[in-house]
mmCIF file of the N, C-alpha and C atoms, coordinates in Angstrom:
data_MODEL
# 
_entry.id   MODEL 
# 
loop_
_atom_site.group_PDB 
_atom_site.id 
_atom_site.type_symbol 
_atom_site.label_atom_id 
_atom_site.label_alt_id 
_atom_site.label_comp_id 
_atom_site.label_asym_id 
_atom_site.label_entity_id 
_atom_site.label_seq_id 
_atom_site.pdbx_PDB_ins_code 
_atom_site.Cartn_x 
_atom_site.Cartn_y 
_atom_site.Cartn_z 
_atom_site.occupancy 
_atom_site.B_iso_or_equiv 
_atom_site.pdbx_formal_charge 
_atom_site.auth_seq_id 
_atom_site.auth_comp_id 
_atom_site.auth_asym_id 
_atom_site.auth_atom_id 
_atom_site.pdbx_PDB_model_num 
ATOM 1   N N  . UNK A 1 1  ? -11.687 6.346  -9.176 1.00 0.00 ? 1  UNK A N  1 
ATOM 2   C CA . UNK A 1 1  ? -11.038 5.285  -8.414 1.00 0.00 ? 1  UNK A CA 1 
ATOM 3   C C  . UNK A 1 1  ? -11.762 5.146  -7.100 1.00 0.00 ? 1  UNK A C  1 
ATOM 4   N N  . UNK A 1 2  ? -12.001 3.908  -6.729 1.00 0.00 ? 2  UNK A N  1 
ATOM 5   C CA . UNK A 1 2  ? -12.698 3.578  -5.494 1.00 0.00 ? 2  UNK A CA 1 
ATOM 6   C C  . UNK A 1 2  ? -11.857 3.928  -4.279 1.00 0.00 ? 2  UNK A C  1 
ATOM 7   N N  . UNK A 1 3  ? -12.511 4.504  -3.256 1.00 0.00 ? 3  UNK A N  1 
ATOM 8   C CA . UNK A 1 3  ? -11.849 4.757  -1.981 1.00 0.00 ? 3  UNK A CA 1 
ATOM 9   C C  . UNK A 1 3  ? -12.300 3.674  -0.964 1.00 0.00 ? 3  UNK A C  1 
ATOM 10  N N  . UNK A 1 4  ? -11.368 3.161  -0.273 1.00 0.00 ? 4  UNK A N  1 
ATOM 11  C CA . UNK A 1 4  ? -11.629 2.168  0.722  1.00 0.00 ? 4  UNK A CA 1 
ATOM 12  C C  . UNK A 1 4  ? -11.438 2.771  2.139  1.00 0.00 ? 4  UNK A C  1 
ATOM 13  N N  . UNK A 1 5  ? -11.796 2.033  3.169  1.00 0.00 ? 5  UNK A N  1 
ATOM 14  C CA . UNK A 1 5  ? -11.707 2.551  4.531  1.00 0.00 ? 5  UNK A CA 1 
ATOM 15  C C  . UNK A 1 5  ? -10.249 2.696  4.992  1.00 0.00 ? 5  UNK A C  1 
ATOM 16  N N  . UNK A 1 6  ? -9.448  1.689  4.612  1.00 0.00 ? 6  UNK A N  1 
ATOM 17  C CA . UNK A 1 6  ? -8.010  1.637  5.021  1.00 0.00 ? 6  UNK A CA 1 
ATOM 18  C C  . UNK A 1 6  ? -7.258  0.627  4.122  1.00 0.00 ? 6  UNK A C  1 
ATOM 19  N N  . UNK A 1 7  ? -6.031  0.432  4.426  1.00 0.00 ? 7  UNK A N  1 
ATOM 20  C CA . UNK A 1 7  ? -5.223  -0.529 3.647  1.00 0.00 ? 7  UNK A CA 1 
ATOM 21  C C  . UNK A 1 7  ? -5.783  -1.922 3.697  1.00 0.00 ? 7  UNK A C  1 
ATOM 22  N N  . UNK A 1 8  ? -6.219  -2.399 4.828  1.00 0.00 ? 8  UNK A N  1 
ATOM 23  C CA . UNK A 1 8  ? -6.787  -3.715 4.913  1.00 0.00 ? 8  UNK A CA 1 
ATOM 24  C C  . UNK A 1 8  ? -7.978  -3.960 3.984  1.00 0.00 ? 8  UNK A C  1 
ATOM 25  N N  . UNK A 1 9  ? -8.920  -2.955 4.009  1.00 0.00 ? 9  UNK A N  1 
ATOM 26  C CA . UNK A 1 9  ? -10.104 -3.119 3.180  1.00 0.00 ? 9  UNK A CA 1 
ATOM 27  C C  . UNK A 1 9  ? -9.744  -2.951 1.674  1.00 0.00 ? 9  UNK A C  1 
ATOM 28  N N  . UNK A 1 10 ? -8.709  -2.143 1.379  1.00 0.00 ? 10 UNK A N  1 
ATOM 29  C CA . UNK A 1 10 ? -8.194  -2.007 -0.009 1.00 0.00 ? 10 UNK A CA 1 
ATOM 30  C C  . UNK A 1 10 ? -7.676  -3.347 -0.503 1.00 0.00 ? 10 UNK A C  1 
ATOM 31  N N  . UNK A 1 11 ? -6.862  -4.000 0.334  1.00 0.00 ? 11 UNK A N  1 
ATOM 32  C CA . UNK A 1 11 ? -6.242  -5.288 -0.071 1.00 0.00 ? 11 UNK A CA 1 
ATOM 33  C C  . UNK A 1 11 ? -7.335  -6.378 -0.197 1.00 0.00 ? 11 UNK A C  1 
ATOM 34  N N  . UNK A 1 12 ? -8.371  -6.276 0.623  1.00 0.00 ? 12 UNK A N  1 
ATOM 35  C CA . UNK A 1 12 ? -9.455  -7.265 0.500  1.00 0.00 ? 12 UNK A CA 1 
ATOM 36  C C  . UNK A 1 12 ? -10.300 -7.044 -0.722 1.00 0.00 ? 12 UNK A C  1 
ATOM 37  N N  . UNK A 1 13 ? -10.457 -5.785 -1.097 1.00 0.00 ? 13 UNK A N  1 
ATOM 38  C CA . UNK A 1 13 ? -11.368 -5.426 -2.166 1.00 0.00 ? 13 UNK A CA 1 
ATOM 39  C C  . UNK A 1 13 ? -10.774 -5.270 -3.535 1.00 0.00 ? 13 UNK A C  1 
ATOM 40  N N  . UNK A 1 14 ? -9.468  -5.223 -3.652 1.00 0.00 ? 14 UNK A N  1 
ATOM 41  C CA . UNK A 1 14 ? -8.842  -4.979 -4.960 1.00 0.00 ? 14 UNK A CA 1 
ATOM 42  C C  . UNK A 1 14 ? -7.715  -6.018 -5.193 1.00 0.00 ? 14 UNK A C  1 
ATOM 43  N N  . UNK A 1 15 ? -7.961  -6.849 -6.190 1.00 0.00 ? 15 UNK A N  1 
ATOM 44  C CA . UNK A 1 15 ? -6.996  -7.886 -6.515 1.00 0.00 ? 15 UNK A CA 1 
ATOM 45  C C  . UNK A 1 15 ? -5.674  -7.264 -6.998 1.00 0.00 ? 15 UNK A C  1 
ATOM 46  N N  . UNK A 1 16 ? -5.708  -6.203 -7.772 1.00 0.00 ? 16 UNK A N  1 
ATOM 47  C CA . UNK A 1 16 ? -4.484  -5.608 -8.295 1.00 0.00 ? 16 UNK A CA 1 
ATOM 48  C C  . UNK A 1 16 ? -3.717  -4.940 -7.158 1.00 0.00 ? 16 UNK A C  1 
ATOM 49  N N  . UNK A 1 17 ? -4.362  -4.389 -6.158 1.00 0.00 ? 17 UNK A N  1 
ATOM 50  C CA . UNK A 1 17 ? -3.648  -3.819 -4.996 1.00 0.00 ? 17 UNK A CA 1 
ATOM 51  C C  . UNK A 1 17 ? -2.990  -4.944 -4.197 1.00 0.00 ? 17 UNK A C  1 
ATOM 52  N N  . UNK A 1 18 ? -3.708  -6.038 -4.057 1.00 0.00 ? 18 UNK A N  1 
ATOM 53  C CA . UNK A 1 18 ? -3.155  -7.173 -3.337 1.00 0.00 ? 18 UNK A CA 1 
ATOM 54  C C  . UNK A 1 18 ? -1.928  -7.736 -3.988 1.00 0.00 ? 18 UNK A C  1 
ATOM 55  N N  . UNK A 1 19 ? -1.976  -7.870 -5.331 1.00 0.00 ? 19 UNK A N  1 
ATOM 56  C CA . UNK A 1 19 ? -0.814  -8.349 -6.089 1.00 0.00 ? 19 UNK A CA 1 
ATOM 57  C C  . UNK A 1 19 ? 0.391   -7.409 -5.970 1.00 0.00 ? 19 UNK A C  1 
ATOM 58  N N  . UNK A 1 20 ? 0.091   -6.117 -6.117 1.00 0.00 ? 20 UNK A N  1 
ATOM 59  C CA . UNK A 1 20 ? 1.163   -5.128 -5.984 1.00 0.00 ? 20 UNK A CA 1 
ATOM 60  C C  . UNK A 1 20 ? 1.802   -5.165 -4.592 1.00 0.00 ? 20 UNK A C  1 
ATOM 61  N N  . UNK A 1 21 ? 0.941   -5.186 -3.554 1.00 0.00 ? 21 UNK A N  1 
ATOM 62  C CA . UNK A 1 21 ? 1.478   -5.199 -2.195 1.00 0.00 ? 21 UNK A CA 1 
ATOM 63  C C  . UNK A 1 21 ? 2.290   -6.445 -1.959 1.00 0.00 ? 21 UNK A C  1 
ATOM 64  N N  . UNK A 1 22 ? 1.871   -7.619 -2.418 1.00 0.00 ? 22 UNK A N  1 
ATOM 65  C CA . UNK A 1 22 ? 2.617   -8.856 -2.261 1.00 0.00 ? 22 UNK A CA 1 
ATOM 66  C C  . UNK A 1 22 ? 3.957   -8.816 -2.987 1.00 0.00 ? 22 UNK A C  1 
ATOM 67  N N  . UNK A 1 23 ? 4.070   -8.028 -4.033 1.00 0.00 ? 23 UNK A N  1 
ATOM 68  C CA . UNK A 1 23 ? 5.323   -7.940 -4.782 1.00 0.00 ? 23 UNK A CA 1 
ATOM 69  C C  . UNK A 1 23 ? 6.350   -7.081 -4.110 1.00 0.00 ? 23 UNK A C  1 
ATOM 70  N N  . UNK A 1 24 ? 5.957   -6.328 -3.088 1.00 0.00 ? 24 UNK A N  1 
ATOM 71  C CA . UNK A 1 24 ? 6.903   -5.399 -2.427 1.00 0.00 ? 24 UNK A CA 1 
ATOM 72  C C  . UNK A 1 24 ? 7.796   -6.187 -1.485 1.00 0.00 ? 24 UNK A C  1 
ATOM 73  N N  . UNK A 1 25 ? 9.047   -5.704 -1.299 1.00 0.00 ? 25 UNK A N  1 
ATOM 74  C CA . UNK A 1 25 ? 9.932   -6.322 -0.288 1.00 0.00 ? 25 UNK A CA 1 
ATOM 75  C C  . UNK A 1 25 ? 9.296   -6.219 1.113  1.00 0.00 ? 25 UNK A C  1 
ATOM 76  N N  . UNK A 1 26 ? 9.670   -7.108 1.994  1.00 0.00 ? 26 UNK A N  1 
ATOM 77  C CA . UNK A 1 26 ? 9.112   -7.180 3.340  1.00 0.00 ? 26 UNK A CA 1 
ATOM 78  C C  . UNK A 1 26 ? 9.262   -5.807 4.051  1.00 0.00 ? 26 UNK A C  1 
ATOM 79  N N  . UNK A 1 27 ? 10.408  -5.167 3.953  1.00 0.00 ? 27 UNK A N  1 
ATOM 80  C CA . UNK A 1 27 ? 10.617  -3.955 4.684  1.00 0.00 ? 27 UNK A CA 1 
ATOM 81  C C  . UNK A 1 27 ? 9.677   -2.817 4.182  1.00 0.00 ? 27 UNK A C  1 
ATOM 82  N N  . UNK A 1 28 ? 9.362   -2.868 2.907  1.00 0.00 ? 28 UNK A N  1 
ATOM 83  C CA . UNK A 1 28 ? 8.442   -1.841 2.342  1.00 0.00 ? 28 UNK A CA 1 
ATOM 84  C C  . UNK A 1 28 ? 7.014   -2.173 2.794  1.00 0.00 ? 28 UNK A C  1 
ATOM 85  N N  . UNK A 1 29 ? 6.672   -3.436 2.811  1.00 0.00 ? 29 UNK A N  1 
ATOM 86  C CA . UNK A 1 29 ? 5.316   -3.814 3.270  1.00 0.00 ? 29 UNK A CA 1 
ATOM 87  C C  . UNK A 1 29 ? 5.135   -3.367 4.724  1.00 0.00 ? 29 UNK A C  1 
ATOM 88  N N  . UNK A 1 30 ? 6.144   -3.622 5.558  1.00 0.00 ? 30 UNK A N  1 
ATOM 89  C CA . UNK A 1 30 ? 6.059   -3.249 6.975  1.00 0.00 ? 30 UNK A CA 1 
ATOM 90  C C  . UNK A 1 30 ? 5.914   -1.731 7.124  1.00 0.00 ? 30 UNK A C  1 
ATOM 91  N N  . UNK A 1 31 ? 6.664   -0.925 6.406  1.00 0.00 ? 31 UNK A N  1 
ATOM 92  C CA . UNK A 1 31 ? 6.551   0.522  6.485  1.00 0.00 ? 31 UNK A CA 1 
ATOM 93  C C  . UNK A 1 31 ? 5.216   0.998  5.945  1.00 0.00 ? 31 UNK A C  1 
ATOM 94  N N  . UNK A 1 32 ? 4.721   0.403  4.879  1.00 0.00 ? 32 UNK A N  1 
ATOM 95  C CA . UNK A 1 32 ? 3.417   0.771  4.319  1.00 0.00 ? 32 UNK A CA 1 
ATOM 96  C C  . UNK A 1 32 ? 2.327   0.474  5.320  1.00 0.00 ? 32 UNK A C  1 
ATOM 97  N N  . UNK A 1 33 ? 2.426   -0.627 6.010  1.00 0.00 ? 33 UNK A N  1 
ATOM 98  C CA . UNK A 1 33 ? 1.388   -1.000 6.999  1.00 0.00 ? 33 UNK A CA 1 
ATOM 99  C C  . UNK A 1 33 ? 1.319   -0.011 8.145  1.00 0.00 ? 33 UNK A C  1 
ATOM 100 N N  . UNK A 1 34 ? 2.415   0.632  8.458  1.00 0.00 ? 34 UNK A N  1 
ATOM 101 C CA . UNK A 1 34 ? 2.382   1.657  9.492  1.00 0.00 ? 34 UNK A CA 1 
ATOM 102 C C  . UNK A 1 34 ? 1.519   2.853  9.099  1.00 0.00 ? 34 UNK A C  1 
ATOM 103 N N  . UNK A 1 35 ? 1.290   3.038  7.847  1.00 0.00 ? 35 UNK A N  1 
ATOM 104 C CA . UNK A 1 35 ? 0.422   4.113  7.333  1.00 0.00 ? 35 UNK A CA 1 
ATOM 105 C C  . UNK A 1 35 ? -0.901  3.585  6.883  1.00 0.00 ? 35 UNK A C  1 
ATOM 106 N N  . UNK A 1 36 ? -1.334  2.432  7.383  1.00 0.00 ? 36 UNK A N  1 
ATOM 107 C CA . UNK A 1 36 ? -2.513  1.748  6.937  1.00 0.00 ? 36 UNK A CA 1 
ATOM 108 C C  . UNK A 1 36 ? -3.751  2.596  6.964  1.00 0.00 ? 36 UNK A C  1 
ATOM 109 N N  . UNK A 1 37 ? -3.957  3.364  8.036  1.00 0.00 ? 37 UNK A N  1 
ATOM 110 C CA . UNK A 1 37 ? -5.211  4.121  8.145  1.00 0.00 ? 37 UNK A CA 1 
ATOM 111 C C  . UNK A 1 37 ? -5.309  5.229  7.099  1.00 0.00 ? 37 UNK A C  1 
ATOM 112 N N  . UNK A 1 38 ? -4.200  5.708  6.548  1.00 0.00 ? 38 UNK A N  1 
ATOM 113 C CA . UNK A 1 38 ? -4.236  6.802  5.565  1.00 0.00 ? 38 UNK A CA 1 
ATOM 114 C C  . UNK A 1 38 ? -4.184  6.330  4.101  1.00 0.00 ? 38 UNK A C  1 
ATOM 115 N N  . UNK A 1 39 ? -4.115  5.038  3.912  1.00 0.00 ? 39 UNK A N  1 
ATOM 116 C CA . UNK A 1 39 ? -4.052  4.499  2.548  1.00 0.00 ? 39 UNK A CA 1 
ATOM 117 C C  . UNK A 1 39 ? -5.441  3.943  2.205  1.00 0.00 ? 39 UNK A C  1 
ATOM 118 N N  . UNK A 1 40 ? -6.101  4.682  1.243  1.00 0.00 ? 40 UNK A N  1 
ATOM 119 C CA . UNK A 1 40 ? -7.518  4.357  0.906  1.00 0.00 ? 40 UNK A CA 1 
ATOM 120 C C  . UNK A 1 40 ? -7.719  4.071  -0.561 1.00 0.00 ? 40 UNK A C  1 
ATOM 121 N N  . UNK A 1 41 ? -6.696  4.309  -1.359 1.00 0.00 ? 41 UNK A N  1 
ATOM 122 C CA . UNK A 1 41 ? -6.810  4.058  -2.792 1.00 0.00 ? 41 UNK A CA 1 
ATOM 123 C C  . UNK A 1 41 ? -5.538  3.351  -3.319 1.00 0.00 ? 41 UNK A C  1 
ATOM 124 N N  . UNK A 1 42 ? -5.606  2.824  -4.518 1.00 0.00 ? 42 UNK A N  1 
ATOM 125 C CA . UNK A 1 42 ? -4.418  2.143  -5.085 1.00 0.00 ? 42 UNK A CA 1 
ATOM 126 C C  . UNK A 1 42 ? -3.328  3.195  -5.352 1.00 0.00 ? 42 UNK A C  1 
ATOM 127 N N  . UNK A 1 43 ? -3.708  4.420  -5.772 1.00 0.00 ? 43 UNK A N  1 
ATOM 128 C CA . UNK A 1 43 ? -2.713  5.461  -5.998 1.00 0.00 ? 43 UNK A CA 1 
ATOM 129 C C  . UNK A 1 43 ? -1.977  5.803  -4.708 1.00 0.00 ? 43 UNK A C  1 
ATOM 130 N N  . UNK A 1 44 ? -2.707  5.866  -3.571 1.00 0.00 ? 44 UNK A N  1 
ATOM 131 C CA . UNK A 1 44 ? -2.041  6.118  -2.317 1.00 0.00 ? 44 UNK A CA 1 
ATOM 132 C C  . UNK A 1 44 ? -1.131  5.016  -1.915 1.00 0.00 ? 44 UNK A C  1 
ATOM 133 N N  . UNK A 1 45 ? -1.541  3.766  -2.206 1.00 0.00 ? 45 UNK A N  1 
ATOM 134 C CA . UNK A 1 45 ? -0.660  2.610  -1.894 1.00 0.00 ? 45 UNK A CA 1 
ATOM 135 C C  . UNK A 1 45 ? 0.607   2.727  -2.718 1.00 0.00 ? 45 UNK A C  1 
ATOM 136 N N  . UNK A 1 46 ? 0.511   3.005  -4.009 1.00 0.00 ? 46 UNK A N  1 
ATOM 137 C CA . UNK A 1 46 ? 1.686   3.079  -4.863 1.00 0.00 ? 46 UNK A CA 1 
ATOM 138 C C  . UNK A 1 46 ? 2.582   4.212  -4.438 1.00 0.00 ? 46 UNK A C  1 
ATOM 139 N N  . UNK A 1 47 ? 2.016   5.413  -4.169 1.00 0.00 ? 47 UNK A N  1 
ATOM 140 C CA . UNK A 1 47 ? 2.879   6.522  -3.790 1.00 0.00 ? 47 UNK A CA 1 
ATOM 141 C C  . UNK A 1 47 ? 3.535   6.332  -2.441 1.00 0.00 ? 47 UNK A C  1 
ATOM 142 N N  . UNK A 1 48 ? 2.848   5.716  -1.474 1.00 0.00 ? 48 UNK A N  1 
ATOM 143 C CA . UNK A 1 48 ? 3.447   5.437  -0.151 1.00 0.00 ? 48 UNK A CA 1 
ATOM 144 C C  . UNK A 1 48 ? 4.584   4.423  -0.313 1.00 0.00 ? 48 UNK A C  1 
ATOM 145 N N  . UNK A 1 49 ? 4.398   3.373  -1.127 1.00 0.00 ? 49 UNK A N  1 
ATOM 146 C CA . UNK A 1 49 ? 5.443   2.390  -1.293 1.00 0.00 ? 49 UNK A CA 1 
ATOM 147 C C  . UNK A 1 49 ? 6.638   3.028  -1.998 1.00 0.00 ? 49 UNK A C  1 
ATOM 148 N N  . UNK A 1 50 ? 6.398   3.901  -2.963 1.00 0.00 ? 50 UNK A N  1 
ATOM 149 C CA . UNK A 1 50 ? 7.466   4.580  -3.678 1.00 0.00 ? 50 UNK A CA 1 
ATOM 150 C C  . UNK A 1 50 ? 8.282   5.475  -2.712 1.00 0.00 ? 50 UNK A C  1 
ATOM 151 N N  . UNK A 1 51 ? 7.580   6.196  -1.850 1.00 0.00 ? 51 UNK A N  1 
ATOM 152 C CA . UNK A 1 51 ? 8.267   7.048  -0.897 1.00 0.00 ? 51 UNK A CA 1 
ATOM 153 C C  . UNK A 1 51 ? 9.154   6.218  0.017  1.00 0.00 ? 51 UNK A C  1 
ATOM 154 N N  . UNK A 1 52 ? 8.618   5.086  0.518  1.00 0.00 ? 52 UNK A N  1 
ATOM 155 C CA . UNK A 1 52 ? 9.401   4.221  1.422  1.00 0.00 ? 52 UNK A CA 1 
ATOM 156 C C  . UNK A 1 52 ? 10.630  3.712  0.702  1.00 0.00 ? 52 UNK A C  1 
ATOM 157 N N  . UNK A 1 53 ? 10.473  3.262  -0.537 1.00 0.00 ? 53 UNK A N  1 
ATOM 158 C CA . UNK A 1 53 ? 11.686  2.723  -1.240 1.00 0.00 ? 53 UNK A CA 1 
ATOM 159 C C  . UNK A 1 53 ? 12.732  3.799  -1.461 1.00 0.00 ? 53 UNK A C  1 
ATOM 160 N N  . UNK A 1 54 ? 12.323  5.057  -1.728 1.00 0.00 ? 54 UNK A N  1 
ATOM 161 C CA . UNK A 1 54 ? 13.294  6.125  -1.906 1.00 0.00 ? 54 UNK A CA 1 
ATOM 162 C C  . UNK A 1 54 ? 14.010  6.471  -0.586 1.00 0.00 ? 54 UNK A C  1 
ATOM 163 N N  . UNK A 1 55 ? 13.301  6.342  0.523  1.00 0.00 ? 55 UNK A N  1 
ATOM 164 C CA . UNK A 1 55 ? 13.884  6.603  1.848  1.00 0.00 ? 55 UNK A CA 1 
ATOM 165 C C  . UNK A 1 55 ? 14.999  5.607  2.182  1.00 0.00 ? 55 UNK A C  1 
ATOM 166 N N  . UNK A 1 56 ? 14.869  4.369  1.712  1.00 0.00 ? 56 UNK A N  1 
ATOM 167 C CA . UNK A 1 56 ? 15.811  3.312  2.010  1.00 0.00 ? 56 UNK A CA 1 
ATOM 168 C C  . UNK A 1 56 ? 16.982  3.248  1.008  1.00 0.00 ? 56 UNK A C  1 
ATOM 169 N N  . UNK A 1 57 ? 16.994  4.077  0.013  1.00 0.00 ? 57 UNK A N  1 
ATOM 170 C CA . UNK A 1 57 ? 18.029  4.048  -0.965 1.00 0.00 ? 57 UNK A CA 1 
ATOM 171 C C  . UNK A 1 57 ? 19.223  4.893  -0.561 1.00 0.00 ? 57 UNK A C  1 
# 
């Protein structure tokens, strides 16, 4: 799996990551963006989003 510099470069470089991120509720997107510098792969994006969603349940 390719590693990117951060969330922004991941979303620019991966169409599937962009589609997944766009499908998330706004509050999850916002929380994920706070961890932008530590998200470098699609797996990290998915796990971060999952953690955020569990925190809000």
